[in-house]
VEXTIRO-911951 format. One record per residue: residue in one letter; x, y, z of N, C-alpha, C in turn. Coordinates in nm, 2 decimals. Example, Ala and Ser with C-alpha at 12.3 -4.5 7.8 and 13.67 -1.06 7.14 Angstrom:
@nuza = A	n_px = 1.32	n_py = -0.57	n_pz = 0.78	ca_px = 1.23	ca_py = -0.45	ca_pz = 0.78	c_px = 1.32	c_py = -0.33	c_pz = 0.78
@nuza = S	n_px = 1.28	n_py = -0.22	n_pz = 0.71	ca_px = 1.37	ca_py = -0.11	ca_pz = 0.71	c_px = 1.29	c_py = 0.00	c_pz = 0.79
This chain:
@nuza = M	n_px = 10.90	n_py = 1.08	n_pz = 9.59	ca_px = 10.85	ca_py = 0.97	ca_pz = 9.51	c_px = 10.74	c_py = 1.01	c_pz = 9.42
@nuza = S	n_px = 10.66	n_py = 1.10	n_pz = 9.46	ca_px = 10.54	ca_py = 1.14	ca_pz = 9.38	c_px = 10.59	c_py = 1.22	c_pz = 9.26
@nuza = G	n_px = 10.71	n_py = 1.29	n_pz = 9.26	ca_px = 10.76	ca_py = 1.36	ca_pz = 9.15	c_px = 10.80	c_py = 1.26	c_pz = 9.04
@nuza = L	n_px = 10.85	n_py = 1.15	n_pz = 9.08	ca_px = 10.89	ca_py = 1.05	ca_pz = 8.98	c_px = 10.78	c_py = 0.99	c_pz = 8.90
@nuza = F	n_px = 10.66	n_py = 0.97	n_pz = 8.96	ca_px = 10.54	ca_py = 0.92	ca_pz = 8.89	c_px = 10.49	c_py = 1.03	c_pz = 8.80
@nuza = K	n_px = 10.49	n_py = 1.15	n_pz = 8.83	ca_px = 10.44	ca_py = 1.26	ca_pz = 8.74	c_px = 10.52	c_py = 1.27	c_pz = 8.61
@nuza = S	n_px = 10.65	n_py = 1.25	n_pz = 8.62	ca_px = 10.73	ca_py = 1.26	ca_pz = 8.50	c_px = 10.71	c_py = 1.13	c_pz = 8.41
@nuza = G	n_px = 10.68	n_py = 1.02	n_pz = 8.47	ca_px = 10.64	ca_py = 0.90	ca_pz = 8.39	c_px = 10.51	c_py = 0.92	c_pz = 8.31
@nuza = Q	n_px = 10.42	n_py = 0.99	n_pz = 8.37	ca_px = 10.29	ca_py = 1.01	ca_pz = 8.31	c_px = 10.31	c_py = 1.10	c_pz = 8.18
@nuza = A	n_px = 10.39	n_py = 1.19	n_pz = 8.19	ca_px = 10.42	ca_py = 1.28	ca_pz = 8.07	c_px = 10.49	c_py = 1.21	c_pz = 7.96
@nuza = T	n_px = 10.58	n_py = 1.12	n_pz = 8.00	ca_px = 10.65	ca_py = 1.04	ca_pz = 7.90	c_px = 10.56	c_py = 0.95	c_pz = 7.83
@nuza = L	n_px = 10.47	n_py = 0.89	n_pz = 7.90	ca_px = 10.37	ca_py = 0.80	ca_pz = 7.84	c_px = 10.29	c_py = 0.87	c_pz = 7.73
@nuza = A	n_px = 10.24	n_py = 0.99	n_pz = 7.77	ca_px = 10.16	ca_py = 1.07	ca_pz = 7.67	c_px = 10.24	c_py = 1.11	c_pz = 7.55
@nuza = F	n_px = 10.37	n_py = 1.14	n_pz = 7.57	ca_px = 10.46	ca_py = 1.18	ca_pz = 7.46	c_px = 10.48	c_py = 1.06	c_pz = 7.37
@nuza = V	n_px = 10.51	n_py = 0.94	n_pz = 7.42	ca_px = 10.53	ca_py = 0.82	ca_pz = 7.34	c_px = 10.41	c_py = 0.79	c_pz = 7.26
@nuza = L	n_px = 10.29	n_py = 0.80	n_pz = 7.32	ca_px = 10.16	ca_py = 0.77	ca_pz = 7.25	c_px = 10.14	c_py = 0.87	c_pz = 7.14
@nuza = L	n_px = 10.17	n_py = 0.99	n_pz = 7.16	ca_px = 10.15	ca_py = 1.10	ca_pz = 7.06	c_px = 10.25	c_py = 1.07	c_pz = 6.94
@nuza = V	n_px = 10.37	n_py = 1.05	n_pz = 6.97	ca_px = 10.47	ca_py = 1.02	ca_pz = 6.86	c_px = 10.44	c_py = 0.89	c_pz = 6.79
@nuza = G	n_px = 10.40	n_py = 0.79	n_pz = 6.86	ca_px = 10.36	ca_py = 0.66	ca_pz = 6.80	c_px = 10.24	c_py = 0.68	c_pz = 6.71
@nuza = G	n_px = 10.14	n_py = 0.76	n_pz = 6.75	ca_px = 10.02	ca_py = 0.79	ca_pz = 6.66	c_px = 10.06	c_py = 0.86	c_pz = 6.53
@nuza = I	n_px = 10.15	n_py = 0.96	n_pz = 6.55	ca_px = 10.20	ca_py = 1.03	ca_pz = 6.43	c_px = 10.27	c_py = 0.94	c_pz = 6.33
@nuza = V	n_px = 10.36	n_py = 0.85	n_pz = 6.38	ca_px = 10.43	ca_py = 0.76	ca_pz = 6.30	c_px = 10.33	c_py = 0.66	c_pz = 6.23
@nuza = I	n_px = 10.23	n_py = 0.62	n_pz = 6.30	ca_px = 10.13	ca_py = 0.53	ca_pz = 6.23	c_px = 10.05	c_py = 0.60	c_pz = 6.12
@nuza = E	n_px = 10.02	n_py = 0.73	n_pz = 6.15	ca_px = 9.95	ca_py = 0.81	ca_pz = 6.04	c_px = 10.03	c_py = 0.83	c_pz = 5.92
@nuza = I	n_px = 10.16	n_py = 0.85	n_pz = 5.94	ca_px = 10.25	ca_py = 0.87	ca_pz = 5.83	c_px = 10.27	c_py = 0.74	c_pz = 5.75
@nuza = A	n_px = 10.27	n_py = 0.63	n_pz = 5.82	ca_px = 10.28	ca_py = 0.49	ca_pz = 5.75	c_px = 10.16	c_py = 0.47	c_pz = 5.67
@nuza = I	n_px = 10.04	n_py = 0.50	n_pz = 5.72	ca_px = 9.91	ca_py = 0.47	ca_pz = 5.65	c_px = 9.91	c_py = 0.56	c_pz = 5.53
@nuza = A	n_px = 9.94	n_py = 0.69	n_pz = 5.54	ca_px = 9.94	ca_py = 0.78	ca_pz = 5.43	c_px = 10.04	c_py = 0.73	c_pz = 5.32
@nuza = G	n_px = 10.15	n_py = 0.68	n_pz = 5.36	ca_px = 10.25	ca_py = 0.63	ca_pz = 5.26	c_px = 10.20	c_py = 0.51	c_pz = 5.19
@nuza = A	n_px = 10.12	n_py = 0.42	n_pz = 5.26	ca_px = 10.06	ca_py = 0.31	ca_pz = 5.20	c_px = 9.96	c_py = 0.35	c_pz = 5.09
@nuza = F	n_px = 9.88	n_py = 0.45	n_pz = 5.12	ca_px = 9.78	ca_py = 0.50	ca_pz = 5.03	c_px = 9.84	c_py = 0.56	c_pz = 4.90
@nuza = V	n_px = 9.95	n_py = 0.64	n_pz = 4.92	ca_px = 10.02	ca_py = 0.70	ca_pz = 4.81	c_px = 10.08	c_py = 0.59	c_pz = 4.72
@nuza = T	n_px = 10.14	n_py = 0.49	n_pz = 4.78	ca_px = 10.20	ca_py = 0.38	ca_pz = 4.71	c_px = 10.10	c_py = 0.31	c_pz = 4.63
@nuza = Y	n_px = 9.98	n_py = 0.28	n_pz = 4.69	ca_px = 9.87	ca_py = 0.21	ca_pz = 4.62	c_px = 9.82	c_py = 0.29	c_pz = 4.50
@nuza = F	n_px = 9.80	n_py = 0.42	n_pz = 4.51	ca_px = 9.74	ca_py = 0.50	ca_pz = 4.40	c_px = 9.85	c_py = 0.51	c_pz = 4.29
@nuza = L	n_px = 9.97	n_py = 0.52	n_pz = 4.32	ca_px = 10.08	ca_py = 0.53	ca_pz = 4.22	c_px = 10.09	c_py = 0.40	c_pz = 4.14
@nuza = S	n_px = 10.08	n_py = 0.29	n_pz = 4.21	ca_px = 10.09	ca_py = 0.16	ca_pz = 4.14	c_px = 9.97	c_py = 0.13	c_pz = 4.06
@nuza = T	n_px = 9.85	n_py = 0.17	n_pz = 4.10	ca_px = 9.73	ca_py = 0.14	ca_pz = 4.01	c_px = 9.73	c_py = 0.23	c_pz = 3.89
@nuza = S	n_px = 9.78	n_py = 0.35	n_pz = 3.90	ca_px = 9.78	ca_py = 0.44	ca_pz = 3.78	c_px = 9.87	c_py = 0.38	c_pz = 3.67
@nuza = G	n_px = 9.99	n_py = 0.32	n_pz = 3.71	ca_px = 10.07	ca_py = 0.25	ca_pz = 3.62	c_px = 10.02	c_py = 0.12	c_pz = 3.56
@nuza = L	n_px = 9.94	n_py = 0.06	n_pz = 3.64	ca_px = 9.87	ca_py = -0.07	ca_pz = 3.60	c_px = 9.78	c_py = -0.05	c_pz = 3.49
@nuza = G	n_px = 9.70	n_py = 0.06	n_pz = 3.49	ca_px = 9.61	ca_py = 0.09	ca_pz = 3.38	c_px = 9.68	c_py = 0.11	c_pz = 3.25
@nuza = E	n_px = 9.80	n_py = 0.18	n_pz = 3.25	ca_px = 9.87	ca_py = 0.20	ca_pz = 3.13	c_px = 9.93	c_py = 0.07	c_pz = 3.08
@nuza = R	n_px = 9.98	n_py = -0.02	n_pz = 3.17	ca_px = 10.03	ca_py = -0.15	ca_pz = 3.13	c_px = 9.92	c_py = -0.24	c_pz = 3.07
@nuza = L	n_px = 9.80	n_py = -0.23	n_pz = 3.13	ca_px = 9.69	ca_py = -0.31	ca_pz = 3.07	c_px = 9.65	c_py = -0.26	c_pz = 2.93
@nuza = S	n_px = 9.65	n_py = -0.13	n_pz = 2.91	ca_px = 9.62	ca_py = -0.07	ca_pz = 2.78	c_px = 9.72	c_py = -0.12	c_pz = 2.68
@nuza = A	n_px = 9.85	n_py = -0.12	n_pz = 2.72	ca_px = 9.95	ca_py = -0.16	ca_pz = 2.62	c_px = 9.94	c_py = -0.31	c_pz = 2.59
@nuza = R	n_px = 9.90	n_py = -0.39	n_pz = 2.69	ca_px = 9.88	ca_py = -0.53	ca_pz = 2.66	c_px = 9.76	c_py = -0.56	c_pz = 2.57
@nuza = A	n_px = 9.66	n_py = -0.48	n_pz = 2.59	ca_px = 9.54	ca_py = -0.49	ca_pz = 2.50	c_px = 9.57	c_py = -0.45	c_pz = 2.36
@nuza = L	n_px = 9.66	n_py = -0.35	n_pz = 2.34	ca_px = 9.70	ca_py = -0.31	ca_pz = 2.20	c_px = 9.79	c_py = -0.42	c_pz = 2.14
@nuza = T	n_px = 9.87	n_py = -0.48	n_pz = 2.22	ca_px = 9.96	ca_py = -0.59	ca_pz = 2.17	c_px = 9.88	c_py = -0.71	c_pz = 2.13
@nuza = T	n_px = 9.77	n_py = -0.74	n_pz = 2.21	ca_px = 9.68	ca_py = -0.85	ca_pz = 2.18	c_px = 9.61	c_py = -0.82	c_pz = 2.05
@nuza = A	n_px = 9.56	n_py = -0.70	n_pz = 2.03	ca_px = 9.49	ca_py = -0.67	ca_pz = 1.91	c_px = 9.59	c_py = -0.68	c_pz = 1.79
@nuza = H	n_px = 9.71	n_py = -0.64	n_pz = 1.80	ca_px = 9.81	ca_py = -0.66	ca_pz = 1.70	c_px = 9.83	c_py = -0.81	c_pz = 1.67
@nuza = A	n_px = 9.83	n_py = -0.90	n_pz = 1.77	ca_px = 9.85	ca_py = -1.04	ca_pz = 1.75	c_px = 9.73	c_py = -1.09	c_pz = 1.67
@nuza = G	n_px = 9.61	n_py = -1.04	n_pz = 1.69	ca_px = 9.50	ca_py = -1.09	ca_pz = 1.61	c_px = 9.51	c_py = -1.05	c_pz = 1.46
@nuza = V	n_px = 9.56	n_py = -0.93	n_pz = 1.44	ca_px = 9.58	ca_py = -0.89	ca_pz = 1.30	c_px = 9.69	c_py = -0.97	c_pz = 1.23
@nuza = R	n_px = 9.80	n_py = -1.00	n_pz = 1.31	ca_px = 9.91	ca_py = -1.08	ca_pz = 1.25	c_px = 9.87	c_py = -1.22	c_pz = 1.23
@nuza = D	n_px = 9.78	n_py = -1.27	n_pz = 1.31	ca_px = 9.73	ca_py = -1.41	ca_pz = 1.29	c_px = 9.66	c_py = -1.42	c_pz = 1.16
@nuza = V	n_px = 9.57	n_py = -1.33	n_pz = 1.13	ca_px = 9.50	ca_py = -1.33	ca_pz = 1.01	c_px = 9.59	c_py = -1.31	c_pz = 0.89
@nuza = Q	n_px = 9.69	n_py = -1.22	n_pz = 0.91	ca_px = 9.79	ca_py = -1.20	ca_pz = 0.80	c_px = 9.86	c_py = -1.33	c_pz = 0.77
@nuza = I	n_px = 9.90	n_py = -1.41	n_pz = 0.87	ca_px = 9.97	ca_py = -1.54	ca_pz = 0.84	c_px = 9.87	c_py = -1.63	c_pz = 0.77
@nuza = K	n_px = 9.75	n_py = -1.64	n_pz = 0.81	ca_px = 9.65	ca_py = -1.73	ca_pz = 0.75	c_px = 9.63	c_py = -1.69	c_pz = 0.60
@nuza = I	n_px = 9.62	n_py = -1.56	n_pz = 0.57	ca_px = 9.60	ca_py = -1.52	ca_pz = 0.44	c_px = 9.72	c_py = -1.54	c_pz = 0.35
@nuza = T	n_px = 9.84	n_py = -1.52	n_pz = 0.41	ca_px = 9.97	ca_py = -1.54	ca_pz = 0.34	c_px = 9.98	c_py = -1.69	c_pz = 0.30
@nuza = R	n_px = 9.93	n_py = -1.78	n_pz = 0.38	ca_px = 9.94	ca_py = -1.92	ca_pz = 0.35	c_px = 9.84	c_py = -1.96	c_pz = 0.25
@nuza = N	n_px = 9.72	n_py = -1.89	n_pz = 0.25	ca_px = 9.61	ca_py = -1.93	ca_pz = 0.15	c_px = 9.54	c_py = -1.80	c_pz = 0.11
@nuza = K	n_px = 9.57	n_py = -1.74	n_pz = 0.00	ca_px = 9.52	ca_py = -1.61	ca_pz = -0.04	c_px = 9.37	c_py = -1.61	c_pz = -0.05
@nuza = E	n_px = 9.31	n_py = -1.73	n_pz = -0.07	ca_px = 9.16	ca_py = -1.73	ca_pz = -0.07	c_px = 9.10	c_py = -1.79	c_pz = 0.05
@nuza = W	n_px = 9.16	n_py = -1.76	n_pz = 0.17	ca_px = 9.13	ca_py = -1.82	ca_pz = 0.30	c_px = 8.98	c_py = -1.79	c_pz = 0.33
@nuza = C	n_px = 8.93	n_py = -1.68	n_pz = 0.31	ca_px = 8.79	ca_py = -1.65	ca_pz = 0.34	c_px = 8.69	c_py = -1.73	c_pz = 0.26
@nuza = S	n_px = 8.73	n_py = -1.76	n_pz = 0.14	ca_px = 8.63	ca_py = -1.84	ca_pz = 0.06	c_px = 8.63	c_py = -1.98	c_pz = 0.11
@nuza = S	n_px = 8.73	n_py = -2.03	n_pz = 0.18	ca_px = 8.73	ca_py = -2.16	ca_pz = 0.24	c_px = 8.66	c_py = -2.17	c_pz = 0.37
@nuza = V	n_px = 8.67	n_py = -2.06	n_pz = 0.45	ca_px = 8.60	ca_py = -2.06	ca_pz = 0.59	c_px = 8.47	c_py = -1.99	c_pz = 0.59
@nuza = G	n_px = 8.45	n_py = -1.91	n_pz = 0.49	ca_px = 8.32	ca_py = -1.83	ca_pz = 0.48	c_px = 8.34	c_py = -1.70	c_pz = 0.56
@nuza = C	n_px = 8.32	n_py = -1.59	n_pz = 0.49	ca_px = 8.34	ca_py = -1.46	ca_pz = 0.56	c_px = 8.21	c_py = -1.38	c_pz = 0.55
@nuza = P	n_px = 8.18	n_py = -1.30	n_pz = 0.65	ca_px = 8.26	ca_py = -1.26	ca_pz = 0.76	c_px = 8.28	c_py = -1.37	c_pz = 0.85
@nuza = Y	n_px = 8.41	n_py = -1.38	n_pz = 0.90	ca_px = 8.45	ca_py = -1.49	ca_pz = 0.99	c_px = 8.49	c_py = -1.43	c_pz = 1.12
@nuza = V	n_px = 8.44	n_py = -1.47	n_pz = 1.23	ca_px = 8.47	ca_py = -1.42	ca_pz = 1.37	c_px = 8.53	c_py = -1.54	c_pz = 1.45
@nuza = Y	n_px = 8.65	n_py = -1.51	n_pz = 1.51	ca_px = 8.71	ca_py = -1.61	ca_pz = 1.60	c_px = 8.79	c_py = -1.54	c_pz = 1.71
@nuza = P	n_px = 8.80	n_py = -1.61	n_pz = 1.82	ca_px = 8.88	ca_py = -1.56	ca_pz = 1.94	c_px = 9.02	c_py = -1.61	c_pz = 1.93
@nuza = I	n_px = 9.11	n_py = -1.53	n_pz = 1.99	ca_px = 9.25	ca_py = -1.57	ca_pz = 2.01	c_px = 9.29	c_py = -1.54	c_pz = 2.15
@nuza = A	n_px = 9.36	n_py = -1.64	n_pz = 2.22	ca_px = 9.40	ca_py = -1.62	ca_pz = 2.35	c_px = 9.55	c_py = -1.59	c_pz = 2.35
@nuza = V	n_px = 9.60	n_py = -1.49	n_pz = 2.42	ca_px = 9.74	ca_py = -1.45	ca_pz = 2.43	c_px = 9.77	c_py = -1.44	c_pz = 2.57
@nuza = G	n_px = 9.82	n_py = -1.55	n_pz = 2.63	ca_px = 9.84	ca_py = -1.55	ca_pz = 2.78	c_px = 9.71	c_py = -1.54	c_pz = 2.85
@nuza = N	n_px = 9.69	n_py = -1.44	n_pz = 2.94	ca_px = 9.57	ca_py = -1.41	ca_pz = 3.01	c_px = 9.48	c_py = -1.32	c_pz = 2.93
@nuza = D	n_px = 9.52	n_py = -1.26	n_pz = 2.82	ca_px = 9.45	ca_py = -1.17	ca_pz = 2.74	c_px = 9.38	c_py = -1.24	c_pz = 2.63
@nuza = S	n_px = 9.29	n_py = -1.17	n_pz = 2.56	ca_px = 9.22	ca_py = -1.23	ca_pz = 2.44	c_px = 9.19	c_py = -1.12	c_pz = 2.34
@nuza = A	n_px = 9.17	n_py = -1.17	n_pz = 2.22	ca_px = 9.13	ca_py = -1.08	ca_pz = 2.11	c_px = 9.02	c_py = -1.15	c_pz = 2.03
@nuza = S	n_px = 8.93	n_py = -1.06	n_pz = 1.99	ca_px = 8.82	ca_py = -1.11	ca_pz = 1.91	c_px = 8.84	c_py = -1.05	c_pz = 1.77
@nuza = V	n_px = 8.86	n_py = -1.14	n_pz = 1.67	ca_px = 8.90	ca_py = -1.10	ca_pz = 1.54	c_px = 8.78	c_py = -1.13	c_pz = 1.44
@nuza = T	n_px = 8.75	n_py = -1.03	n_pz = 1.36	ca_px = 8.65	ca_py = -1.04	ca_pz = 1.26	c_px = 8.71	c_py = -1.01	c_pz = 1.12
@nuza = V	n_px = 8.69	n_py = -1.10	n_pz = 1.03	ca_px = 8.76	ca_py = -1.09	ca_pz = 0.90	c_px = 8.65	c_py = -1.08	c_pz = 0.79
@nuza = G	n_px = 8.66	n_py = -0.99	n_pz = 0.70	ca_px = 8.57	ca_py = -0.98	ca_pz = 0.59	c_px = 8.65	c_py = -0.96	c_pz = 0.46
@nuza = W	n_px = 8.59	n_py = -0.99	n_pz = 0.35	ca_px = 8.67	ca_py = -0.98	ca_pz = 0.22	c_px = 8.58	c_py = -0.95	c_pz = 0.11
@nuza = M	n_px = 8.64	n_py = -0.90	n_pz = 0.00	ca_px = 8.57	ca_py = -0.88	ca_pz = -0.12	c_px = 8.68	c_py = -0.88	c_pz = -0.23
@nuza = S	n_px = 8.63	n_py = -0.90	n_pz = -0.35	ca_px = 8.71	ca_py = -0.90	ca_pz = -0.47	c_px = 8.69	c_py = -0.77	c_pz = -0.55
@nuza = D	n_px = 8.80	n_py = -0.69	n_pz = -0.56	ca_px = 8.78	ca_py = -0.57	ca_pz = -0.63	c_px = 8.79	c_py = -0.58	c_pz = -0.78
@nuza = D	n_px = 8.77	n_py = -0.48	n_pz = -0.85	ca_px = 8.77	ca_py = -0.48	ca_pz = -1.00	c_px = 8.90	c_py = -0.52	c_pz = -1.06
@nuza = S	n_px = 9.01	n_py = -0.49	n_pz = -0.99	ca_px = 9.14	ca_py = -0.53	ca_pz = -1.04	c_px = 9.17	c_py = -0.68	c_pz = -1.00
@nuza = D	n_px = 9.29	n_py = -0.71	n_pz = -1.01	ca_px = 9.33	ca_py = -0.85	ca_pz = -0.98	c_px = 9.36	c_py = -0.88	c_pz = -0.83
@nuza = N	n_px = 9.28	n_py = -0.82	n_pz = -0.74	ca_px = 9.31	ca_py = -0.83	ca_pz = -0.60	c_px = 9.20	c_py = -0.87	c_pz = -0.52
@nuza = Y	n_px = 9.23	n_py = -0.94	n_pz = -0.40	ca_px = 9.13	ca_py = -0.96	ca_pz = -0.29	c_px = 9.16	c_py = -0.85	c_pz = -0.19
@nuza = V	n_px = 9.06	n_py = -0.80	n_pz = -0.13	ca_px = 9.07	ca_py = -0.70	ca_pz = -0.02	c_px = 9.01	c_py = -0.76	c_pz = 0.10
@nuza = Y	n_px = 9.10	n_py = -0.77	n_pz = 0.20	ca_px = 9.05	ca_py = -0.83	ca_pz = 0.33	c_px = 9.04	c_py = -0.71	c_pz = 0.43
@nuza = T	n_px = 8.94	n_py = -0.71	n_pz = 0.52	ca_px = 8.92	ca_py = -0.62	ca_pz = 0.63	c_px = 8.93	c_py = -0.70	c_pz = 0.76
@nuza = I	n_px = 9.02	n_py = -0.65	n_pz = 0.84	ca_px = 9.04	ca_py = -0.72	ca_pz = 0.97	c_px = 9.00	c_py = -0.62	c_pz = 1.08
@nuza = D	n_px = 8.92	n_py = -0.67	n_pz = 1.17	ca_px = 8.88	ca_py = -0.59	ca_pz = 1.29	c_px = 8.92	c_py = -0.67	c_pz = 1.41
@nuza = S	n_px = 9.02	n_py = -0.62	n_pz = 1.48	ca_px = 9.07	ca_py = -0.70	ca_pz = 1.60	c_px = 9.06	c_py = -0.62	c_pz = 1.73
@nuza = V	n_px = 8.98	n_py = -0.67	n_pz = 1.82	ca_px = 8.96	ca_py = -0.60	ca_pz = 1.95	c_px = 9.04	c_py = -0.68	c_pz = 2.06
@nuza = G	n_px = 9.15	n_py = -0.62	n_pz = 2.11	ca_px = 9.23	ca_py = -0.69	ca_pz = 2.21	c_px = 9.18	c_py = -0.65	c_pz = 2.35
@nuza = T	n_px = 9.17	n_py = -0.74	n_pz = 2.44	ca_px = 9.12	ca_py = -0.71	ca_pz = 2.58	c_px = 9.22	c_py = -0.77	c_pz = 2.68
@nuza = A	n_px = 9.26	n_py = -0.68	n_pz = 2.77	ca_px = 9.34	ca_py = -0.72	ca_pz = 2.89	c_px = 9.28	c_py = -0.67	c_pz = 3.01
@nuza = S	n_px = 9.22	n_py = -0.76	n_pz = 3.09	ca_px = 9.15	ca_py = -0.73	ca_pz = 3.21	c_px = 9.04	c_py = -0.63	c_pz = 3.18
@nuza = T	n_px = 9.05	n_py = -0.51	n_pz = 3.23	ca_px = 8.95	ca_py = -0.41	ca_pz = 3.21	c_px = 8.97	c_py = -0.31	c_pz = 3.09
@nuza = R	n_px = 9.08	n_py = -0.33	n_pz = 3.02	ca_px = 9.11	ca_py = -0.24	ca_pz = 2.91	c_px = 9.09	c_py = -0.31	c_pz = 2.77
@nuza = A	n_px = 9.04	n_py = -0.24	n_pz = 2.67	ca_px = 9.02	ca_py = -0.29	ca_pz = 2.54	c_px = 9.07	c_py = -0.19	c_pz = 2.44
@nuza = R	n_px = 9.14	n_py = -0.24	n_pz = 2.33	ca_px = 9.18	ca_py = -0.16	ca_pz = 2.22	c_px = 9.14	c_py = -0.22	c_pz = 2.09
@nuza = R	n_px = 9.11	n_py = -0.14	n_pz = 1.99	ca_px = 9.07	ca_py = -0.20	ca_pz = 1.86	c_px = 9.16	c_py = -0.15	c_pz = 1.74
@nuza = L	n_px = 9.20	n_py = -0.25	n_pz = 1.66	ca_px = 9.27	ca_py = -0.22	ca_pz = 1.54	c_px = 9.19	c_py = -0.26	c_pz = 1.42
@nuza = I	n_px = 9.19	n_py = -0.18	n_pz = 1.32	ca_px = 9.13	ca_py = -0.22	ca_pz = 1.19	c_px = 9.23	c_py = -0.21	c_pz = 1.08
@nuza = A	n_px = 9.25	n_py = -0.32	n_pz = 1.01	ca_px = 9.35	ca_py = -0.33	ca_pz = 0.91	c_px = 9.28	c_py = -0.37	c_pz = 0.78
@nuza = T	n_px = 9.35	n_py = -0.33	n_pz = 0.67	ca_px = 9.30	ca_py = -0.36	ca_pz = 0.53	c_px = 9.42	c_py = -0.43	c_pz = 0.46
@nuza = L	n_px = 9.40	n_py = -0.55	n_pz = 0.42	ca_px = 9.51	ca_py = -0.62	ca_pz = 0.34	c_px = 9.47	c_py = -0.64	c_pz = 0.20
@nuza = V	n_px = 9.56	n_py = -0.61	n_pz = 0.11	ca_px = 9.54	ca_py = -0.63	ca_pz = -0.03	c_px = 9.62	c_py = -0.75	c_pz = -0.08
@nuza = V	n_px = 9.56	n_py = -0.85	n_pz = -0.14	ca_px = 9.63	ca_py = -0.97	ca_pz = -0.19	c_px = 9.61	c_py = -0.98	c_pz = -0.34
@nuza = N	n_px = 9.72	n_py = -0.99	n_pz = -0.40	ca_px = 9.72	ca_py = -1.00	ca_pz = -0.55	c_px = 9.69	c_py = -1.15	c_pz = -0.58
@nuza = R	n_px = 9.59	n_py = -1.17	n_pz = -0.66	ca_px = 9.54	ca_py = -1.30	ca_pz = -0.70	c_px = 9.65	c_py = -1.38	c_pz = -0.78
@nuza = T	n_px = 9.72	n_py = -1.31	n_pz = -0.86	ca_px = 9.82	ca_py = -1.38	ca_pz = -0.95	c_px = 9.95	c_py = -1.41	c_pz = -0.87
@nuza = T	n_px = 10.01	n_py = -1.31	n_pz = -0.81	ca_px = 10.14	ca_py = -1.33	ca_pz = -0.75	c_px = 10.12	c_py = -1.38	c_pz = -0.60
@nuza = G	n_px = 10.01	n_py = -1.35	n_pz = -0.54	ca_px = 9.99	ca_py = -1.39	ca_pz = -0.40	c_px = 10.06	c_py = -1.29	c_pz = -0.30
@nuza = L	n_px = 10.10	n_py = -1.17	n_pz = -0.35	ca_px = 10.16	ca_py = -1.07	ca_pz = -0.27	c_px = 10.06	c_py = -1.01	c_pz = -0.17
@nuza = V	n_px = 10.10	n_py = -1.02	n_pz = -0.04	ca_px = 10.01	ca_py = -0.96	ca_pz = 0.06	c_px = 10.07	c_py = -0.83	c_pz = 0.12
@nuza = Q	n_px = 9.99	n_py = -0.73	n_pz = 0.11	ca_px = 10.03	ca_py = -0.59	ca_pz = 0.16	c_px = 9.93	c_py = -0.53	c_pz = 0.24
@nuza = F	n_px = 9.97	n_py = -0.46	n_pz = 0.35	ca_px = 9.88	ca_py = -0.38	ca_pz = 0.43	c_px = 9.85	c_py = -0.25	c_pz = 0.35
@nuza = S	n_px = 9.72	n_py = -0.23	n_pz = 0.33	ca_px = 9.68	ca_py = -0.10	ca_pz = 0.28	c_px = 9.66	c_py = 0.00	c_pz = 0.39
@nuza = S	n_px = 9.61	n_py = -0.04	n_pz = 0.50	ca_px = 9.60	ca_py = 0.05	ca_pz = 0.62	c_px = 9.60	c_py = -0.03	c_pz = 0.75
@nuza = L	n_px = 9.64	n_py = 0.03	n_pz = 0.85	ca_px = 9.63	ca_py = -0.03	ca_pz = 0.99	c_px = 9.61	c_py = 0.09	c_pz = 1.08
@nuza = V	n_px = 9.49	n_py = 0.10	n_pz = 1.14	ca_px = 9.46	ca_py = 0.22	ca_pz = 1.22	c_px = 9.39	c_py = 0.17	c_pz = 1.35
@nuza = E	n_px = 9.42	n_py = 0.24	n_pz = 1.46	ca_px = 9.35	ca_py = 0.22	ca_pz = 1.58	c_px = 9.23	c_py = 0.30	c_pz = 1.59
@nuza = T	n_px = 9.12	n_py = 0.25	n_pz = 1.62	ca_px = 8.99	ca_py = 0.32	ca_pz = 1.63	c_px = 8.94	c_py = 0.31	c_pz = 1.77
@nuza = P	n_px = 8.86	n_py = 0.41	n_pz = 1.82	ca_px = 8.81	ca_py = 0.40	ca_pz = 1.95	c_px = 8.69	c_py = 0.30	c_pz = 1.96
@nuza = I	n_px = 8.68	n_py = 0.24	n_pz = 2.08	ca_px = 8.57	ca_py = 0.14	ca_pz = 2.10	c_px = 8.45	c_py = 0.21	c_pz = 2.16
@nuza = Q	n_px = 8.34	n_py = 0.19	n_pz = 2.09	ca_px = 8.21	ca_py = 0.26	ca_pz = 2.14	c_px = 8.16	c_py = 0.18	c_pz = 2.26
């Protein structure tokens, strides 16, 4: 009878050892999954911030297309926020009249998605006579 109890004690130790190893592997897998998912999240947030900044530029483009002297009616430089879902953009618009028959608008749009932010600076040229609106430049610049 005593031999039967000794083999049970060894089995208990073996089961506890194997169970501990399985739990360690599960915890390590959870950490790896967490770190892989958060690295992809940062890239998605950055892409959302850029899309939100583009939305700010396009919003100003629509306003200027509807009224080529938009800044003279609202007063420039003009700063306003835009909400795009859970994200937001801060848009600054400035303008000047160049020597030719054009208005030149400068748009600075900073899109923010959670902890990420991206900035686009665009230059629009609007012909006073025809009302033609054209992008002179659209560049992404780093945020200081």
